[in-house]
C-alpha angles and dihedrals in degrees: 000000000000106000091215094059103039119109121239113280093023115159127178116247124225118201120209107204115225149158134215111224127198106219122210104283093037105271113139123227124190116215114202117196133196114276088251093058120117138211086263090061090053092045090052090054092048089053092047092054091048096244107176100171130099115278109263093022102129093190098061119096134208124245091243134081120252089257091055091046090054089049091050092050090053091046088053089058093249132120116253120213121178100233124233087344094179095048141056112323090009127135093244100035114141132220107250094223100046101026086222126126112278090219122060118271091241092053091051093045094049091049095048092047095058107125109242097033103133107164147024129201107239115187101197125037090209096045108115121236114232106264093235091059101037096096091052095044097046097079093048122096109247108222129183130215138168095250085210114182092165139003097260131088132027099309100068118154110289095016091109124019148152125238111221120197112208136148092237132003099258134126090250090052089052091049091052092047091051089050090052087053138191119350092018111057098347122066125171124217089235094054106127093210114097111258134177110188092191 
């Protein structure tokens, strides 16, 4: 941008391409790529996870388990984040009647133990984590996003977000911020503590 024509407070925006994948069994996993990634990189990942649906079809699932999808995202050089883990179609969603995880304990455990998993999207700060998974979830950064599949309803783009502190907007910077975790390099928009990112 031309410094002479930019408005006050202007900051360049970096876009991290990504895709939300429905693993076999219904759990959603977000794959975040480096800003230099292309559609071809995302298409390669979709092939690797055996996605046979139509692009943009949020109801189609891959042929692989959530654990294997997380592994494939890491192999693709991207960052995996189980999406809206504490809500519908999330890894740690609970059955309303039983208050137990909807997915089997072994499925959840295998997914959360994948080496390289750094974060989980957690929709509500006060939502409890299932006791069986708490020890595995505790070290993960809990990020927040809008999970916007359209422009209607309460979760419009920018309505919920995560501030990420990094030296430069790169995938490695994002990895390091997620390792630092909440309260250090990761701050959620619903954090009750006062916070001025600037």
